[in-house]
C-alpha positions in Angstrom: -116.2 -67.4 66.9 -114.5 -63.8 68.2 -114.7 -65.3 72.1 -115.6 -67.8 74.1 -119.1 -67.3 76.6 -119.4 -67.7 79.7 -121.9 -70.3 80.9 -122.9 -71.5 84.2 -125.3 -75.0 84.3 -127.6 -75.7 86.5 -128.1 -79.9 87.2 -125.5 -82.6 86.7 -123.5 -83.3 88.9 -121.3 -86.6 89.5 -124.0 -89.2 88.6 -125.8 -87.2 86.7 -124.2 -88.5 82.7 -126.3 -85.8 80.5 -124.3 -83.2 83.0 -120.9 -85.0 81.8 -122.1 -84.9 78.2 -123.1 -81.0 78.6 -119.6 -80.3 79.5 -117.8 -82.0 77.0 -120.0 -80.5 74.2 -119.3 -77.2 75.4 -116.2 -77.4 75.6 -115.2 -79.2 72.3 -115.1 -76.3 69.2 -113.9 -73.8 73.0 -116.7 -72.0 72.0 -118.1 -71.5 76.3 -116.1 -71.4 79.5 -117.2 -72.8 82.6 -118.2 -70.5 85.2 -119.9 -71.1 88.2 -122.4 -73.6 88.6 -125.6 -75.2 90.6 -124.5 -79.0 90.3 -127.1 -80.1 92.6 -128.9 -78.8 95.5 -127.7 -80.5 98.4 -124.7 -78.8 99.8 -121.9 -80.8 100.2 -123.0 -82.6 97.1 -122.3 -79.4 95.2 -119.5 -78.5 96.3 -118.5 -82.0 95.7 -119.2 -82.0 92.3 -117.8 -79.0 91.7 -114.1 -79.8 92.9 -114.2 -82.5 90.8 -114.6 -79.9 87.8 -111.7 -78.1 89.5 -114.8 -75.2 89.5 -113.6 -72.4 92.3 -115.5 -72.9 95.4 -116.3 -69.3 94.6 -118.6 -69.9 91.9 -120.4 -73.2 92.9 -124.1 -72.7 94.2 -126.6 -74.8 96.2 -128.6 -72.5 95.4 -129.9 -72.1 91.7 -131.4 -69.0 92.2 -128.6 -67.3 94.1 -126.0 -68.4 90.9 -128.6 -66.7 88.8 -129.2 -63.9 91.2 -125.1 -63.5 91.6 -123.9 -63.6 88.5 -126.4 -61.9 87.1 -124.8 -59.5 88.5 -121.4 -59.7 89.2 -119.5 -58.4 85.7 -117.7 -61.5 85.2 -120.6 -63.7 85.2 -122.5 -65.8 83.4 -123.8 -64.9 79.8 -125.7 -68.0 79.8 -127.3 -70.7 80.8 -127.2 -74.5 80.5 -129.9 -76.9 82.2 -129.7 -80.6 82.8 -131.7 -81.2 84.9 -135.6 -82.9 85.4 -138.0 -81.7 83.2 -140.7 -80.0 86.9 -137.7 -77.3 86.7 -137.1 -76.9 84.1 -139.7 -73.3 82.8 -138.2 -72.2 86.3 -135.1 -71.9 85.9 -135.2 -70.6 82.9 -137.3 -68.5 83.3 -135.4 -67.0 86.4 -132.7 -67.1 84.1 -134.3 -65.3 81.0 -135.3 -62.5 83.8 -132.2 -62.3 84.6 -130.5 -61.0 80.8 -129.2 -64.8 79.9 -129.5 -66.9 77.5 -130.3 -70.1 78.2 -129.3 -74.3 76.3 -132.1 -76.4 78.3 -132.3 -80.2 77.5 -135.5 -81.0 76.2 -138.9 -81.3 76.6 -139.1 -78.1 77.2 -141.1 -77.6 80.6 -143.8 -79.8 81.3 -146.9 -78.2 79.6 -147.7 -76.0 76.9 -149.0 -73.2 78.8 -145.2 -73.5 81.0 -144.0 -73.8 77.1 -145.4 -71.1 75.5 -144.6 -68.6 78.2 -141.3 -69.7 78.3 -141.6 -68.7 74.1 -143.1 -65.7 74.6 -140.2 -64.5 77.3 -137.7 -65.6 75.1 -138.8 -62.9 72.1 -139.5 -60.1 74.8 -136.1 -60.9 76.2 -134.3 -61.2 72.6 -133.2 -63.4 73.9 -131.0 -67.1 72.5 -132.7 -70.6 73.9 -131.6 -73.2 72.1 -133.1 -77.4 72.9 -130.5 -79.8 73.4 -132.7 -82.0 70.5 -128.4 -83.5 69.2 -129.3 -86.0 66.9 -130.8 -83.4 64.4 -127.2 -82.1 64.7 -125.8 -85.1 62.9 -124.1 -84.0 59.7 -125.8 -86.7 57.9 -129.3 -85.1 59.8 -128.6 -82.1 58.1 -128.1 -83.5 54.9 -131.1 -86.1 55.0 -132.9 -82.0 55.6 -130.7 -80.6 52.6 -132.2 -83.8 50.2 -136.1 -83.3 50.8 -135.7 -79.6 50.8 -133.6 -79.6 47.4 -136.4 -81.8 46.0 -134.4 -84.7 45.7 -136.8 -86.8 47.0 -139.5 -85.9 45.1 -143.0 -84.4 47.0 -143.5 -87.2 50.6 -145.6 -89.4 51.0 -145.0 -91.7 53.8 -142.5 -90.9 57.4 -141.7 -93.7 59.8 -139.8 -93.0 62.9 -139.1 -95.0 66.0 -136.6 -94.4 68.8 -136.5 -97.9 70.5 -134.9 -98.9 74.1 -135.0 -101.7 76.6 -133.1 -99.7 80.2 -136.7 -99.6 81.9 -137.8 -103.1 80.6 -137.7 -104.1 84.0 -138.7 -101.6 87.3 -135.5 -99.9 88.0 -137.7 -97.0 89.2 -138.9 -99.3 92.1 -135.1 -100.9 92.8 -134.0 -97.5 93.5 -133.0 -96.5 90.7 -132.1 -93.0 90.1 -132.4 -91.8 86.9 -135.7 -94.6 86.1 -137.5 -92.7 88.8 -138.3 -88.9 88.1 -138.8 -90.4 84.2 -141.0 -92.7 86.2 -142.2 -89.7 88.6 -145.1 -86.7 86.8 -144.4 -84.3 89.7 -140.7 -84.7 87.7 -141.6 -85.9 84.6 -144.6 -84.2 84.0 -147.5 -86.5 82.1 -145.7 -88.0 79.9 -143.0 -91.1 80.4 -141.8 -92.1 77.1 -142.8 -90.2 75.5 -141.6 -86.9 76.7 -138.2 -88.3 77.6 -137.7 -90.4 73.5 -140.7 -90.3 71.7 -140.4 -86.2 71.0 -136.2 -86.8 69.9 -138.2 -89.8 67.8 -141.2 -86.6 67.0 -139.0 -83.7 66.2 -136.1 -85.4 64.0 -138.7 -86.5 61.4 -140.5 -82.8 61.4 -136.2 -81.8 60.8 -136.0 -83.5 58.2 -139.5 -83.3 56.4 -139.7 -79.2 57.1 -143.4 -81.5 57.3 -145.5 -81.0 60.6 -148.4 -83.9 61.1 -151.1 -81.8 61.0 -153.6 -85.2 62.8 -152.4 -88.6 64.7 -154.1 -91.2 66.7 -151.7 -92.4 69.6 -151.6 -95.0 71.8 -149.8 -94.6 74.7 -148.9 -98.0 77.0 -147.3 -99.2 81.2 -146.1 -102.7 80.2 -144.3 -102.7 83.5 -146.2 -103.4 86.6 -146.6 -100.5 88.8 -145.4 -97.8 86.4 -147.0 -94.6 86.5 -146.2 -92.8 82.6 -145.4 -94.8 80.2 -143.1 -97.2 78.8 -144.4 -96.9 75.3 -146.2 -95.1 72.5 -147.3 -95.4 69.1 -149.1 -93.8 66.6 -150.0 -92.7 63.3 -149.8 -89.3 61.9 -151.6 -87.3 58.8 -150.0 -84.6 57.6 -151.4 -81.2 55.5 -150.1 -82.2 52.5 -151.8 -86.0 51.8 -148.2 -87.7 53.4 -149.1 -90.9 56.2 -146.6 -91.4 58.9 -146.1 -93.4 61.2 -144.4 -93.7 65.1 -143.3 -95.7 68.2 -141.3 -95.2 70.8 -140.4 -97.2 73.6 -138.5 -98.3 76.8 -139.2 -102.0 76.7 -138.2 -103.4 73.2 -135.6 -106.1 75.0 -132.7 -106.4 73.2 -132.0 -102.5 71.5 -129.8 -100.2 72.9 -130.1 -96.8 71.3 -132.5 -96.7 67.8 -133.9 -93.8 66.5 -134.0 -94.1 63.2 -135.7 -92.4 60.1 -137.4 -93.1 56.7 -138.9 -90.8 54.0 -140.5 -91.9 51.1 -141.2 -89.7 47.9 -142.3 -90.1 44.6 -138.9 -89.9 44.1 -136.9 -91.6 46.3 -136.2 -93.4 50.2 -133.6 -91.8 52.3 -132.7 -94.0 55.5 -131.3 -92.6 58.7 -129.8 -94.5 61.9 -128.0 -92.9 64.2 -126.8 -95.5 65.6 -124.7 -95.0 62.1 -124.7 -91.5 62.4 -121.9 -91.4 59.9 -124.0 -92.7 56.8 -127.3 -92.0 55.0 -129.1 -94.1 52.8 -130.6 -92.5 49.8 -131.9 -94.0 47.6 -134.0 -93.4 43.9 -136.8 -95.1 42.1 -135.6 -97.6 40.5 -133.0 -97.2 41.1 -129.8 -98.5 43.4 -129.5 -97.4 46.7 -126.7 -95.3 47.3 -124.4 -95.5 51.1 -124.1 -91.1 51.6 -121.1 -91.5 54.1 -120.1 -88.4 56.5 -117.0 -86.1 54.8 -118.3 -87.4 51.4 -121.3 -85.3 51.0 -121.2 -81.7 50.1 -124.4 -79.8 51.3 -123.3 -76.9 53.4 -125.4 -77.7 56.3 -123.5 -81.4 56.4 -119.7 -79.7 56.7 -120.6 -77.4 58.7 -121.5 -79.5 60.9 -117.9 -81.9 60.8 -114.9 -82.0 62.4 -112.8 -84.3 61.7 -111.6 -86.0 57.3 -113.9 -88.7 56.4 -113.0 -92.9 57.6 -113.1 -90.9 60.7 -115.9 -91.6 63.4 -118.4 -88.8 64.7 -120.6 -89.4 66.9 -123.1 -88.2 69.4 -120.7 -85.9 71.7 -120.1 -84.3 68.2 -123.6 -84.0 67.4 -123.9 -82.4 70.8 -121.8 -79.7 70.9 -122.9 -79.1 67.5 -125.8 -77.9 69.7 -123.6 -75.5 71.9 -122.1 -74.4 68.7 -124.7 -72.7 67.0 -126.1 -72.2 70.2 -122.9 -69.9 70.8 -123.9 -68.0 66.7 -126.6 -66.9 67.2 -125.1 -65.1 70.7 -122.8 -64.1 69.6 -124.8 -62.9 66.0 -126.5 -61.1 68.3 -124.8 -58.8 70.4 -122.4 -58.2 67.4 -125.2 -57.2 65.3 -124.8 -59.0 62.3 -126.4 -62.0 60.8 -125.9 -65.5 62.3 -124.4 -68.0 59.7 -127.1 -69.9 58.0 -126.5 -73.4 58.9 -126.7 -71.6 62.9 -130.2 -71.0 62.5 -130.6 -75.4 62.2 -130.3 -75.1 66.1 -133.6 -76.1 67.9 -135.2 -73.2 69.8 -138.0 -72.4 72.3 -140.4 -72.7 69.3 -139.7 -76.2 68.4 -140.4 -77.4 72.1 -143.1 -75.3 72.5 -144.1 -77.8 69.0 -143.1 -81.1 71.0 -145.8 -79.8 73.4 -148.2 -80.1 71.5 -147.0 -82.8 70.0 -147.4 -84.1 73.5 -151.1 -82.9 74.5 -152.3 -84.2 71.6 -150.7 -87.6 71.8 -152.2 -88.0 75.9 -155.9 -86.8 73.9 -155.9 -89.6 71.4 -154.4 -92.1 73.8 -157.1 -91.3 76.5 -160.2 -91.0 73.5 -159.1 -94.7 72.5 -157.0 -93.6 69.9 -159.4 -90.8 68.9 -157.7 -88.6 65.5 -156.6 -85.5 67.1 -155.1 -82.0 66.3 -151.7 -80.9 67.0 -153.4 -77.4 68.1 
């Protein structure tokens, strides 16, 4: 990198798991310097959170609108804003940042509706700003190698796609027991109209699209809320149809007892299949038709995209934090290349963008329509 980018963070104060993840990711490759933050809307909590990460008091804000206004006006102000808040704040924060000329790195889902997402995409394009979306699972070296294998034709014509994402942390009604993370995820005013679907179903969908290069054109879905009193879904399952005749299955659940963070993808073609398990991110299974299963490992595969996302030699574990850092590194490359008037590195262009976020909202809205119609097949448009 030619220089470090100046970063501001909105949200992610004390007690917020994802805020610390973003800060580690931003620091890991030395691409960013955290110069300002609005870590909480409560002034005392914002100040305490800023002090805990050694941020100067003069660059800590209790109002995110004031942060954007003040930082955009400073000659040494933030160039990039990281948004790590509940979903309902994503669109207003990103809109203000883009209008102020700042680049954006935002947690998914992009917004709370397709209309909001589409407007953000138009604004980012008009402003000429990079808008990266944090889909870190697509940034693992072995996922990028899986994409390479599919694109190279190693699997032949894709026939079957199976994506699944299971957790068990919402098996009980934590939102009724004072758990803040569970509470906002089950509040439509903060999370939007989707619960498990928006929280982790979108990750499974994006991973399948990223690896296969295909977006389903129809789906038949069912949303369920298993926990009594829960407003939003905690389980989703669906069938998928693709334009080339391929078929798919996707299910996501946050009430799958015994599961931790079980994101898995299997893709079957006419010549071979592949399988990826997020809990074992350093390996990818490739099985040719009629042949033995091959365990491919990070550091031993040679596709440019996998190599670009690999930091340490083979046999040294890399995981979630490094994948999240890859999102930040790719975004930095896109931002710096744009500012320097050059083409960005090809591998960096694999980072999820605002347009991937719009595709995610088309997916969410199609699932909601299908489920409301008792699983009727609906188009993704």
